[in-house]
MDAnalysis code that builds the backbone (N, CA, C; Angstrom):
import MDAnalysis as mda
import numpy as np

u = mda.Universe.empty(621, n_residues=207, atom_resindex=np.repeat(np.arange(207), 3), trajectory=True)
u.add_TopologyAttr("name", ["N", "CA", "C"] * 207)
u.add_TopologyAttr("resid", np.arange(1, 208))
u.add_TopologyAttr("resname", ["MET", "LYS", "SER", "LYS", "ILE", "LEU", "PHE", "ARG", "GLY", "ALA", "GLU", "ALA", "ASP", "ILE", "THR", "LEU", "TYR", "GLU", "ARG", "LYS", "ASN", "TRP", "ILE", "PHE", "LYS", "ASP", "ARG", "LYS", "PRO", "LYS", "SER", "TYR", "ARG", "ILE", "LYS", "GLU", "ILE", "ASP", "ASP", "LYS", "ILE", "ARG", "LYS", "SER", "ARG", "THR", "LYS", "SER", "GLU", "ALA", "LYS", "LEU", "ILE", "GLU", "LYS", "ALA", "SER", "LYS", "VAL", "ILE", "PRO", "THR", "PRO", "LYS", "ILE", "GLU", "SER", "ASP", "PHE", "SER", "ASN", "LYS", "ASP", "ASP", "PHE", "ARG", "ILE", "ILE", "MET", "GLU", "ASN", "ILE", "GLU", "GLY", "LYS", "LYS", "LEU", "SER", "GLU", "TYR", "LEU", "GLU", "SER", "PHE", "ASN", "LYS", "LYS", "GLN", "GLN", "LYS", "ASP", "ILE", "LEU", "LYS", "GLN", "ILE", "GLY", "GLU", "ASN", "LEU", "ALA", "LYS", "ILE", "HIS", "ASP", "ILE", "ASP", "ILE", "ILE", "HIS", "GLY", "ASP", "LEU", "THR", "THR", "SER", "ASN", "MET", "ILE", "PHE", "LYS", "ASP", "LYS", "VAL", "TYR", "PHE", "ILE", "ASP", "PHE", "GLY", "LEU", "GLY", "PHE", "ILE", "SER", "ILE", "LYS", "PRO", "GLU", "ASP", "LYS", "ALA", "VAL", "ASP", "LEU", "HIS", "LEU", "LEU", "LYS", "GLN", "ALA", "LEU", "ASP", "SER", "LYS", "HIS", "PHE", "LYS", "HIS", "SER", "ASP", "SER", "PHE", "PHE", "LYS", "GLU", "ILE", "ILE", "LYS", "GLY", "TYR", "LYS", "ILE", "SER", "LYS", "ASN", "SER", "ASP", "LYS", "VAL", "LEU", "GLU", "ARG", "PHE", "LYS", "LYS", "VAL", "GLU", "GLN", "ARG", "GLY", "ARG", "TYR", "LYS", "GLU", "GLN", "TYR"])
u.atoms.positions = np.array([
    [-0.556, 20.594, 21.331],
    [-1.061, 19.249, 21.628],
    [-0.128, 18.587, 22.644],
    [-0.639, 18.260, 23.824],
    [0.167, 17.603, 24.836],
    [0.197, 16.101, 24.557],
    [1.397, 15.594, 24.323],
    [1.503, 14.181, 23.980],
    [2.745, 13.588, 24.626],
    [2.769, 12.245, 24.677],
    [3.879, 11.538, 25.302],
    [4.167, 10.274, 24.503],
    [5.429, 10.108, 24.107],
    [5.820, 8.894, 23.397],
    [5.803, 7.724, 24.369],
    [5.039, 6.691, 24.045],
    [4.979, 5.500, 24.885],
    [5.920, 4.405, 24.411],
    [6.133, 4.363, 23.088],
    [6.937, 3.269, 22.538],
    [7.439, 3.642, 21.161],
    [8.713, 3.366, 20.920],
    [9.288, 3.524, 19.583],
    [9.681, 2.144, 19.077],
    [9.028, 1.675, 18.030],
    [9.301, 0.355, 17.485],
    [9.911, 0.433, 16.103],
    [10.284, -0.720, 15.589],
    [10.874, -0.770, 14.250],
    [9.852, -0.385, 13.185],
    [8.586, -0.737, 13.423],
    [7.544, -0.488, 12.427],
    [6.740, 0.780, 12.699],
    [6.567, 1.101, 13.990],
    [5.685, 2.227, 14.318],
    [6.049, 2.841, 15.663],
    [5.666, 4.109, 15.816],
    [5.766, 4.799, 17.101],
    [4.376, 4.896, 17.707],
    [4.311, 4.741, 19.038],
    [3.043, 4.837, 19.756],
    [3.088, 6.061, 20.661],
    [2.134, 6.972, 20.467],
    [2.098, 8.225, 21.222],
    [0.752, 8.374, 21.918],
    [0.787, 8.822, 23.165],
    [-0.436, 9.121, 23.902],
    [-0.746, 10.606, 23.776],
    [-1.906, 10.929, 23.239],
    [-2.409, 12.308, 23.170],
    [-3.290, 12.478, 24.406],
    [-2.747, 13.117, 25.427],
    [-3.338, 13.075, 26.765],
    [-4.687, 13.787, 26.877],
    [-4.858, 14.882, 26.151],
    [-6.099, 15.656, 26.320],
    [-7.327, 14.848, 25.923],
    [-7.208, 14.075, 24.862],
    [-8.335, 13.262, 24.395],
    [-8.250, 11.811, 24.870],
    [-7.116, 11.470, 25.511],
    [-6.846, 10.089, 25.900],
    [-6.885, 9.158, 24.686],
    [-6.205, 9.601, 23.633],
    [-6.092, 8.827, 22.407],
    [-4.675, 8.273, 22.264],
    [-4.576, 7.190, 21.558],
    [-3.298, 6.630, 21.137],
    [-3.120, 6.904, 19.643],
    [-1.966, 7.445, 19.269],
    [-1.602, 7.594, 17.859],
    [-0.599, 6.488, 17.524],
    [-0.895, 5.710, 16.506],
    [0.067, 4.723, 16.004],
    [0.515, 5.188, 14.622],
    [1.770, 5.612, 14.532],
    [2.320, 6.153, 13.288],
    [3.307, 5.164, 12.685],
    [2.961, 4.649, 11.510],
    [3.834, 3.683, 10.832],
    [4.999, 4.416, 10.181],
    [6.208, 3.964, 10.487],
    [7.426, 4.674, 10.083],
    [7.794, 4.408, 8.621],
    [8.377, 5.419, 7.962],
    [8.919, 5.189, 6.610],
    [10.188, 4.350, 6.676],
    [10.445, 3.610, 5.608],
    [11.650, 2.784, 5.501],
    [12.562, 3.396, 4.438],
    [13.710, 3.857, 4.863],
    [14.614, 4.570, 3.950],
    [15.195, 3.665, 2.869],
    [15.199, 2.341, 3.100],
    [15.777, 1.423, 2.111],
    [14.809, 1.130, 0.959],
    [13.560, 1.589, 1.087],
    [12.594, 1.389, 0.003],
    [12.419, 2.674, -0.798],
    [12.098, 2.519, -2.073],
    [11.733, 3.676, -2.897],
    [10.505, 4.330, -2.267],
    [10.512, 5.670, -2.181],
    [9.475, 6.380, -1.425],
    [8.065, 6.027, -1.890],
    [7.848, 5.983, -3.193],
    [6.502, 5.695, -3.702],
    [6.035, 4.303, -3.273],
    [6.965, 3.339, -3.316],
    [6.628, 1.969, -2.905],
    [6.403, 1.919, -1.395],
    [7.276, 2.596, -0.656],
    [7.159, 2.629, 0.802],
    [5.834, 3.253, 1.231],
    [5.465, 4.359, 0.595],
    [4.190, 5.014, 0.926],
    [3.014, 4.076, 0.675],
    [3.081, 3.356, -0.434],
    [1.998, 2.431, -0.783],
    [1.889, 1.298, 0.242],
    [3.027, 0.743, 0.633],
    [3.040, -0.354, 1.606],
    [2.533, 0.122, 2.963],
    [3.049, 1.271, 3.418],
    [2.631, 1.782, 4.731],
    [1.143, 2.141, 4.751],
    [0.678, 2.723, 3.666],
    [-0.743, 3.067, 3.580],
    [-1.599, 1.805, 3.628],
    [-1.201, 0.783, 2.874],
    [-1.954, -0.466, 2.828],
    [-1.995, -1.152, 4.190],
    [-0.845, -1.208, 4.869],
    [-0.772, -1.885, 6.166],
    [-1.526, -1.126, 7.243],
    [-1.483, 0.192, 7.171],
    [-2.225, 1.008, 8.135],
    [-3.728, 0.802, 7.965],
    [-4.181, 0.849, 6.723],
    [-5.604, 0.652, 6.433],
    [-6.057, -0.751, 6.825],
    [-5.222, -1.746, 6.527],
    [-5.554, -3.135, 6.848],
    [-5.682, -3.337, 8.355],
    [-4.736, -2.774, 9.113],
    [-4.790, -2.934, 10.569],
    [-6.040, -2.284, 11.150],
    [-6.356, -1.085, 10.692],
    [-7.552, -0.400, 11.193],
    [-8.812, -1.224, 10.916],
    [-8.878, -1.815, 9.728],
    [-10.044, -2.634, 9.374],
    [-10.124, -3.881, 10.258],
    [-8.965, -4.496, 10.540],
    [-8.945, -5.686, 11.395],
    [-9.431, -5.350, 12.801],
    [-8.960, -4.230, 13.335],
    [-9.385, -3.831, 14.685],
    [-10.887, -3.581, 14.716],
    [-11.398, -2.896, 13.705],
    [-12.832, -2.606, 13.670],
    [-13.662, -3.884, 13.537],
    [-13.156, -4.827, 12.727],
    [-13.870, -6.101, 12.582],
    [-13.820, -6.903, 13.880],
    [-12.644, -6.950, 14.500],
    [-12.493, -7.692, 15.761],
    [-13.357, -7.091, 16.865],
    [-13.507, -5.762, 16.852],
    [-14.247, -5.074, 17.913],
    [-15.716, -5.486, 17.970],
    [-16.191, -6.093, 16.900],
    [-17.588, -6.544, 16.872],
    [-17.794, -7.807, 17.702],
    [-16.685, -8.515, 18.025],
    [-16.831, -9.775, 18.770],
    [-16.025, -9.824, 20.056],
    [-14.989, -8.981, 20.200],
    [-14.172, -8.966, 21.410],
    [-13.850, -7.521, 21.799],
    [-13.369, -7.316, 23.037],
    [-12.945, -5.968, 23.422],
    [-11.632, -5.577, 22.726],
    [-11.645, -4.436, 22.046],
    [-10.459, -3.839, 21.427],
    [-10.555, -2.324, 21.624],
    [-9.454, -1.605, 21.412],
    [-9.568, -0.145, 21.442],
    [-10.506, 0.333, 20.334],
    [-11.272, 1.359, 20.631],
    [-12.159, 1.948, 19.623],
    [-11.344, 2.810, 18.663],
    [-11.544, 2.592, 17.368],
    [-10.872, 3.402, 16.357],
    [-11.602, 4.727, 16.203],
    [-10.840, 5.813, 16.251],
    [-11.409, 7.142, 15.994],
    [-11.370, 7.367, 14.478],
    [-12.292, 6.733, 13.782],
    [-12.228, 6.646, 12.320],
    [-12.320, 7.998, 11.622],
    [-13.040, 8.945, 12.206],
    [-13.178, 10.267, 11.576],
    [-11.830, 10.962, 11.442],
    [-10.930, 10.635, 12.364],
    [-9.610, 11.271, 12.351],
    [-8.586, 10.382, 11.651],
    [-8.653, 9.082, 11.862],
    [-7.703, 8.170, 11.233],
    [-7.758, 8.261, 9.714],
    [-8.944, 8.440, 9.173],
    [-9.105, 8.467, 7.721],
    [-8.425, 9.665, 7.063],
    [-8.035, 10.658, 7.873],
    [-7.396, 11.848, 7.311],
    [-5.884, 11.670, 7.140],
    [-5.337, 10.578, 7.656],
    [-3.896, 10.354, 7.583],
    [-3.644, 8.930, 7.111],
    [-2.885, 8.798, 6.031],
    [-2.674, 7.480, 5.443],
    [-1.804, 6.553, 6.290],
    [-1.005, 7.121, 7.190],
    [-0.023, 6.316, 7.917],
    [-0.251, 6.316, 9.429],
    [-1.393, 6.803, 9.867],
    [-1.670, 6.901, 11.303],
    [-3.013, 6.272, 11.635],
    [-3.034, 5.531, 12.746],
    [-4.291, 5.058, 13.332],
    [-4.460, 5.786, 14.651],
    [-5.639, 6.366, 14.856],
    [-5.962, 7.023, 16.123],
    [-7.006, 6.172, 16.824],
    [-6.700, 5.803, 18.053],
    [-7.606, 4.902, 18.767],
    [-7.671, 5.242, 20.248],
    [-8.668, 4.688, 20.883],
    [-8.883, 4.860, 22.316],
    [-7.693, 4.292, 23.098],
    [-7.295, 4.989, 24.152],
    [-6.285, 4.487, 25.072],
    [-6.971, 3.663, 26.156],
    [-6.638, 2.381, 26.228],
    [-7.219, 1.507, 27.250],
    [-6.356, 1.609, 28.504],
    [-6.903, 2.222, 29.544],
    [-6.144, 2.417, 30.783],
    [-6.359, 1.230, 31.714],
    [-5.596, 0.188, 31.468],
    [-5.688, -1.010, 32.275],
    [-4.306, -1.576, 32.555],
    [-4.259, -2.850, 32.874],
    [-3.001, -3.511, 33.224],
    [-2.534, -4.383, 32.073],
    [-1.326, -4.122, 31.592],
    [-0.756, -4.957, 30.541],
    [-0.442, -6.324, 31.136],
    [-0.966, -7.381, 30.518],
    [-0.876, -8.708, 31.126],
    [0.544, -9.258, 31.161],
    [1.423, -8.773, 30.292],
    [2.818, -9.219, 30.360],
    [3.439, -8.839, 31.704],
    [2.955, -7.765, 32.309],
    [3.508, -7.275, 33.570],
    [2.706, -7.724, 34.788],
    [1.396, -7.940, 34.608],
    [0.538, -8.133, 35.775],
    [-0.131, -9.504, 35.883],
    [-0.068, -10.318, 34.848],
    [-0.814, -11.581, 34.877],
    [-0.482, -12.430, 36.099],
    [0.787, -12.511, 36.442],
    [1.200, -13.376, 37.548],
    [0.902, -12.771, 38.911],
    [0.488, -11.507, 38.954],
    [0.186, -10.862, 40.236],
    [-1.261, -11.090, 40.680],
    [-2.118, -11.573, 39.762],
    [-3.508, -11.868, 40.127],
    [-3.573, -13.164, 40.927],
    [-4.625, -13.310, 41.738],
    [-4.785, -14.580, 42.453],
    [-5.228, -15.671, 41.468],
    [-5.209, -16.908, 41.919],
    [-5.452, -18.055, 41.034],
    [-6.810, -17.982, 40.352],
    [-7.821, -17.594, 41.104],
    [-9.171, -17.516, 40.529],
    [-9.227, -16.456, 39.430],
    [-8.630, -15.287, 39.699],
    [-8.605, -14.219, 38.701],
    [-7.808, -14.646, 37.463],
    [-6.674, -15.303, 37.706],
    [-5.854, -15.778, 36.590],
    [-6.650, -16.706, 35.686],
    [-7.353, -17.662, 36.286],
    [-8.134, -18.617, 35.496],
    [-9.184, -17.908, 34.652],
    [-9.837, -16.925, 35.247],
    [-10.870, -16.178, 34.518],
    [-10.252, -15.387, 33.365],
    [-9.120, -14.747, 33.618],
    [-8.440, -13.964, 32.581],
    [-7.964, -14.874, 31.457],
    [-7.355, -16.003, 31.807],
    [-6.841, -16.933, 30.798],
    [-7.975, -17.519, 29.960],
    [-9.102, -17.807, 30.612],
    [-10.274, -18.295, 29.880],
    [-10.759, -17.233, 28.891],
    [-10.762, -15.961, 29.330],
    [-11.158, -14.868, 28.433],
    [-10.222, -14.763, 27.233],
    [-8.921, -14.944, 27.477],
    [-7.955, -14.907, 26.373],
    [-8.311, -15.970, 25.341],
    [-8.570, -17.185, 25.810],
    [-8.942, -18.274, 24.899],
    [-10.228, -17.991, 24.155],
    [-11.216, -17.453, 24.873],
    [-12.500, -17.144, 24.241],
    [-12.346, -16.020, 23.212],
    [-11.562, -14.999, 23.557],
    [-11.320, -13.909, 22.603],
    [-10.683, -14.431, 21.322],
    [-9.674, -15.283, 21.498],
    [-8.993, -15.830, 20.321],
    [-9.947, -16.682, 19.494],
    [-10.758, -17.489, 20.155],
    [-11.745, -18.304, 19.447],
    [-12.697, -17.428, 18.629],
    [-13.134, -16.333, 19.231],
    [-14.111, -15.460, 18.567],
    [-13.529, -14.780, 17.337],
    [-12.260, -14.311, 17.421],
    [-11.694, -13.676, 16.220],
    [-11.350, -14.723, 15.171],
    [-10.941, -15.923, 15.596],
    [-10.679, -16.991, 14.626],
    [-11.958, -17.399, 13.911],
    [-13.079, -17.361, 14.611],
    [-14.347, -17.741, 13.987],
    [-14.814, -16.730, 12.938],
    [-14.246, -15.526, 12.958],
    [-14.515, -14.579, 11.865],
    [-13.255, -14.409, 11.005],
    [-12.364, -15.409, 11.119],
    [-11.194, -15.564, 10.232],
    [-10.144, -14.466, 10.372],
    [-10.046, -13.871, 11.565],
    [-8.959, -12.937, 11.854],
    [-7.810, -13.691, 12.517],
    [-6.620, -13.555, 11.949],
    [-5.401, -14.069, 12.558],
    [-4.685, -12.873, 13.180],
    [-4.405, -12.941, 14.464],
    [-3.778, -11.793, 15.125],
    [-2.328, -11.624, 14.691],
    [-1.572, -12.717, 14.685],
    [-0.211, -12.686, 14.169],
    [0.873, -12.323, 15.160],
    [0.492, -11.751, 16.307],
    [1.494, -11.352, 17.308],
    [0.864, -11.402, 18.691],
    [0.261, -12.546, 18.998],
    [-0.526, -12.641, 20.219],
    [0.363, -13.003, 21.406],
    [0.785, -11.980, 22.118],
    [1.553, -12.141, 23.352],
    [0.802, -11.407, 24.454],
    [1.188, -11.664, 25.698],
    [0.526, -10.947, 26.800],
    [0.901, -9.460, 26.800],
    [1.922, -9.083, 26.028],
    [2.237, -7.660, 25.853],
    [1.180, -6.956, 25.019],
    [0.427, -7.735, 24.241],
    [-0.626, -7.181, 23.390],
    [-2.018, -7.467, 23.951],
    [-2.074, -7.591, 25.283],
    [-3.346, -7.779, 25.975],
    [-3.380, -6.853, 27.180],
    [-4.506, -6.183, 27.357],
    [-4.690, -5.272, 28.496],
    [-5.939, -5.698, 29.255],
    [-5.816, -5.777, 30.566],
    [-6.967, -6.138, 31.395],
    [-7.549, -4.897, 32.063],
    [-8.825, -4.642, 31.742],
    [-9.574, -3.556, 32.380],
    [-11.012, -4.042, 32.533],
    [-11.255, -4.746, 33.611],
    [-12.532, -5.441, 33.850],
    [-12.696, -6.653, 32.916],
    [-12.146, -6.558, 31.722],
    [-12.133, -7.666, 30.765],
    [-10.850, -7.574, 29.953],
    [-10.577, -8.602, 29.159],
    [-9.329, -8.656, 28.409],
    [-9.502, -8.005, 27.039],
    [-8.667, -7.021, 26.759],
    [-8.630, -6.340, 25.460],
    [-7.441, -6.862, 24.656],
    [-7.661, -7.133, 23.382],
    [-6.557, -7.430, 22.468],
    [-6.177, -6.132, 21.753],
    [-4.869, -5.893, 21.651],
    [-4.389, -4.701, 20.951],
    [-3.352, -5.104, 19.905],
    [-2.922, -4.160, 19.101],
    [-1.842, -4.294, 18.119],
    [-2.079, -5.431, 17.114],
    [-2.862, -5.119, 16.096],
    [-3.139, -6.069, 15.020],
    [-2.248, -5.799, 13.805],
    [-1.069, -5.207, 14.045],
    [-0.192, -4.803, 12.955],
    [0.326, -5.934, 12.090],
    [0.389, -7.149, 12.645],
    [0.817, -8.316, 11.876],
    [-0.354, -9.222, 11.518],
    [-1.555, -8.733, 11.744],
    [-2.744, -9.542, 11.511],
    [-3.134, -9.646, 10.046],
    [-3.979, -10.625, 9.765],
    [-4.494, -10.820, 8.412],
    [-5.741, -11.702, 8.476],
    [-6.389, -11.852, 7.333],
    [-7.592, -12.684, 7.232],
    [-7.220, -14.028, 6.624],
    [-7.698, -15.097, 7.244],
    [-7.458, -16.440, 6.706],
    [-8.507, -17.408, 7.225],
    [-8.944, -18.310, 6.340],
    [-9.884, -19.361, 6.757],
    [-9.138, -20.651, 7.118],
    [-7.813, -20.681, 6.947],
    [-7.044, -21.921, 7.093],
    [-6.846, -22.319, 8.562],
    [-7.169, -23.566, 8.926],
    [-6.863, -24.046, 10.276],
    [-5.376, -23.942, 10.606],
    [-4.521, -24.102, 9.598],
    [-3.068, -23.991, 9.807],
    [-2.696, -22.617, 10.364],
    [-3.234, -21.552, 9.786],
    [-2.905, -20.206, 10.247],
    [-3.422, -19.967, 11.667],
    [-4.574, -20.514, 11.975],
    [-5.136, -20.365, 13.321],
    [-4.315, -21.174, 14.327],
    [-3.848, -22.342, 13.900],
    [-2.999, -23.168, 14.758],
    [-1.663, -22.471, 15.029],
    [-1.113, -21.818, 14.011],
    [0.140, -21.076, 14.189],
    [-0.064, -19.910, 15.158],
    [-1.221, -19.254, 15.100],
    [-1.554, -18.190, 16.057],
    [-1.482, -18.726, 17.490],
    [-2.068, -19.904, 17.703],
    [-2.018, -20.551, 19.014],
    [-0.586, -20.920, 19.405],
    [0.155, -21.437, 18.440],
    [1.540, -21.846, 18.678],
    [2.393, -20.639, 19.107],
    [2.208, -19.515, 18.437],
    [2.971, -18.316, 18.780],
    [2.600, -17.815, 20.173],
    [1.320, -17.946, 20.534],
    [0.887, -17.573, 21.875],
    [1.557, -18.465, 22.916],
    [1.616, -19.761, 22.646],
    [2.259, -20.688, 23.584],
    [3.745, -20.363, 23.729],
    [4.398, -20.054, 22.613],
    [5.807, -19.673, 22.673],
    [6.007, -18.410, 23.511],
    [5.089, -17.467, 23.360],
    [5.169, -16.229, 24.133],
    [5.015, -16.511, 25.625],
    [4.112, -17.411, 25.979],
    [3.942, -17.793, 27.388],
    [5.193, -18.485, 27.912],
    [5.765, -19.367, 27.093],
    [6.996, -20.071, 27.490],
    [8.123, -19.083, 27.775],
    [8.151, -18.006, 27.010],
    [9.208, -17.011, 27.145],
    [8.975, -16.063, 28.328],
    [7.759, -15.537, 28.429],
    [7.476, -14.486, 29.420],
    [7.005, -15.042, 30.754],
    [6.307, -16.162, 30.730],
    [5.707, -16.714, 31.946],
    [6.107, -18.184, 32.096],
    [7.405, -18.453, 31.950],
    [7.886, -19.836, 31.817],
    [7.557, -20.720, 33.022],
    [7.445, -20.143, 34.222],
    [7.144, -20.959, 35.414],
    [5.716, -21.499, 35.390],
    [4.844, -20.809, 34.678],
    [3.425, -21.183, 34.686],
    [2.884, -21.438, 33.278],
    [3.742, -21.474, 32.287],
    [3.262, -21.468, 30.898],
    [2.353, -22.648, 30.578],
    [2.681, -23.839, 31.053],
    [1.850, -25.012, 30.746],
    [0.455, -24.874, 31.340],
    [0.384, -24.509, 32.623],
    [-0.934, -24.378, 33.269],
    [-1.717, -23.208, 32.671],
    [-1.022, -22.114, 32.336],
    [-1.692, -20.970, 31.716],
    [-2.288, -21.377, 30.367],
    [-1.503, -22.095, 29.579],
    [-1.972, -22.457, 28.236],
    [-3.157, -23.421, 28.307],
    [-3.150, -24.326, 29.273],
    [-4.283, -25.255, 29.431],
    [-5.579, -24.488, 29.701],
    [-5.505, -23.438, 30.508],
    [-6.697, -22.629, 30.789],
    [-7.145, -21.865, 29.548],
    [-6.192, -21.387, 28.772],
    [-6.528, -20.697, 27.520],
    [-7.255, -21.637, 26.569],
    [-6.769, -22.864, 26.460],
    [-7.405, -23.850, 25.570],
    [-8.838, -24.149, 26.015],
    [-9.077, -24.173, 27.318],
    [-10.454, -24.384, 27.809],
    [-11.381, -23.308, 27.248],
    [-10.891, -22.068, 27.238],
    [-11.692, -20.981, 26.676],
    [-11.807, -21.077, 25.175],
    [-10.718, -21.508, 24.526],
    [-10.693, -21.575, 23.056],
    [-11.709, -22.574, 22.504],
    [-12.078, -23.551, 23.307],
    [-12.964, -24.618, 22.818],
    [-14.380, -24.151, 22.503],
    [-14.673, -22.868, 22.754],
    [-15.979, -22.359, 22.301],
    [-15.992, -22.152, 20.783],
    [-14.815, -22.163, 20.156],
    [-14.759, -21.984, 18.706],
    [-15.468, -23.120, 17.992],
    [-16.197, -22.784, 16.944],
    [-16.904, -23.805, 16.169],
    [-15.939, -24.734, 15.445],
    [-14.688, -24.267, 15.264],
    [-13.686, -25.077, 14.562],
    [-12.549, -25.519, 15.477],
    [-12.789, -25.511, 16.786],
    [-11.695, -25.776, 17.727],
    [-11.068, -27.156, 17.520],
    [-11.871, -28.170, 17.209],
    [-11.319, -29.521, 17.029],
    [-10.308, -29.549, 15.887],
    [-10.658, -28.941, 14.764],
    [-9.760, -28.916, 13.607],
    [-8.488, -28.131, 13.911],
    [-8.668, -26.980, 14.536],
    [-7.518, -26.114, 14.808],
    [-6.584, -26.759, 15.824],
    [-7.146, -27.367, 16.865],
    [-6.308, -27.993, 17.895],
    [-5.591, -29.226, 17.362],
    [-6.227, -29.944, 16.444],
    [-5.560, -31.077, 15.805],
    [-4.385, -30.583, 14.968],
    [-4.601, -29.499, 14.239],
    [-3.523, -28.909, 13.441],
    [-2.438, -28.335, 14.347],
    [-2.841, -27.788, 15.484],
    [-1.882, -27.232, 16.446],
    [-0.879, -28.298, 16.892],
    [-1.358, -29.514, 17.126],
    [-0.447, -30.595, 17.535],
    [0.641, -30.823, 16.483],
    [0.260, -30.748, 15.218],
    [1.230, -30.947, 14.136],
    [2.221, -29.786, 14.068],
    [1.719, -28.575, 14.290],
    [2.602, -27.396, 14.295],
    [3.615, -27.519, 15.433],
    [3.156, -27.968, 16.588],
    [4.041, -28.173, 17.738],
    [5.106, -29.237, 17.438],
    [4.705, -30.305, 16.776],
    [5.652, -31.367, 16.420],
    [6.716, -30.848, 15.462],
    [6.302, -30.036, 14.493],
    [7.262, -29.437, 13.561],
    [8.256, -28.549, 14.305],
    [7.740, -27.794, 15.272],
    [8.600, -26.912, 16.048],
    [9.629, -27.675, 16.838],
    [9.208, -28.798, 17.440],
    [10.151, -29.621, 18.224],
    [11.204, -30.253, 17.311],
    [10.770, -30.651, 16.107],
    [11.705, -31.273, 15.152],
    [12.786, -30.260, 14.756],
    [12.383, -29.020, 14.501],
    [13.342, -27.991, 14.115],
    [14.332, -27.704, 15.230],
    [13.838, -27.743, 16.486],
    [14.723, -27.489, 17.629],
    [15.805, -28.570, 17.744],
    [15.437, -29.796, 17.394],
    [16.386, -30.912, 17.500],
    [17.466, -30.835, 16.424],
    [17.104, -30.257, 15.282],
    [18.054, -30.237, 14.162],
    [18.405, -28.809, 13.807],
])
């Protein structure tokens, strides 16, 4: 099997299986946990992430899960490799019109998954790939929640990520994302809660 390691993380390794153009995401064992407990946790998180991706794929672009193969391994997700541009690296290289369209898509994608109560949990431009449209990837920290607070925190984390990675344009980028997000049926509630989350964040920074 011809493969190439793309990323080694604290939680998982990402490998490209070139012949099929698949991505293998293998959740790593934790030596500090009892093996039986560790196996149970890794199995649960792997299964949960696969389910989140499959649910999200019904409303937004995500990698396709190769479920026939993923189901054979408790700690591995096998999915389509999206051959596009990672937005953490390329977002600022697009012209203004393209940027606005991409940022609007990001907001709309987030609105759509929030409307089916998916919280991404790690929404940065490193977890977005542009290939004709914006794909969301890596739902490893995701979960299901109906709470406006959790959706507001998702937005807050995205804004923090923009401030960190795209600090020269973060305010204008986030405004375009919010324009797209307003298609959500609950956008008013979530954005009102977002203001409170932002205020809490500023208070913590001061003290």
